[in-house]
C-alpha positions, 0 to 999 in steps of 0.5 A: 499499499501507498505510504502516504495511504498507511499514514492518512489511514491511521489520521497521521499528519503527512508532510510534503514538498512541491518540485517544479522549476527547479527539479533536481536530484540535489533538491531532493537530497536536500530536502532528504537531508532536511528530515521530516518530509515524507515525500514530494509532488511534481509540479507539471502543470505548470511547468510541464515536466517532461518523462524523463525528469518525472522518472529522474526525480521518481528515482530520488525520492526511492533513494531517499525513502520518500514517495512521490506523486505528479499534479498534472492537468487532467486533459491528457490520458496517455500523459496519466499512464507516462507518469506512473509508468515513469515511477511516481506513485500516484497522480493528482489532477488538477482544475477539476470541474465536477464529480463526472470529470474527476471519474474521467481521471479515475478511469485513465488512471486504473485498470480493468475493471475499474478503469481503462488504462492501457496495459503495458509491463515495461515500465517502472511501476511494473518493475520493468516487466518483472511483474506479471500482467495479472499481478501488475494490474491488481498492485497498481489498481491497489497500491498507486495514490490517486488525488483529486484537487478541490480548486474550481466551484464545480469541484467544491459543489462536487465534493461530496460526490468526488469524496465518495469515489471509491479510487479517489484517495485524497482531496487536495485543495488549491487555495490559491485557485479556489480563492480566486474562484470565490473572488477573495484571491489571496485572502485566505482567511477569508469566511467564504474560503473557510466555508469552502474547507468545511464543505471539503472536510465534511465531504471527507468526514462522510466518506472516510476520506482525508484531505490536504493543501498547500501552506501559503502561511503559517495561520492557514496551515494551523487552521487547516490541520485544526479542520482535519487536513492531514497532507500539507504541502509546506515547502517548494523548490523555488520558495526555498532558494528565495529564502536561501537568497534572502538569508544571504542578503540579510547574513551579510547586509553590509556587503551589499550597502556598500 
């Protein structure tokens, strides 16, 4: 079983970080050496990561005892299976518009009888042909992690039905896009956004699922944790680089004033 799924089932907090524009073995190693993280997600939606980049990142994840999943646009059936065959432990659909849209993504990620995914055992998830077709299909359907983002009004409206989907492991709130859709862009403590979080929480609680979110600030993050959120994305490659640059400038402030 996916470690993410095991931790969530136990009600434990899953700490992840995000990689996109600075996807590199060094970045992954540095987060690994920092300690405390369970894995990461790859932002293919915004950064257009290639098969080779996902493949390398997934290999580095295994070397650091991490799990990883790919956040992707739900627009390409083939890309779903390519990400899984590259070695990612799961996929997450961005910009889902409805429960029906979420179900379409599910069918792309799951083999029959649950889905329509094309079978090919030459990828990492089938151990490069070391698994039989039957065992591969069964293991993949059981073990690979699948998340759906709640960041549109349609997905929020259908949050209950999405949480009820038997193949969905996690609902993941995108606070920036959801606040934008609600007309309160960037206002992470706005009542409209908090009401939306309550709606996601209620849907997950009803159907025995968990939810996650990106952490834009400590107050929002703590609030989400208190509302039952058990996957928090609390670091990102570009943000870590920016903070490091700011620390360098602050530490050697006198040099920058010469």
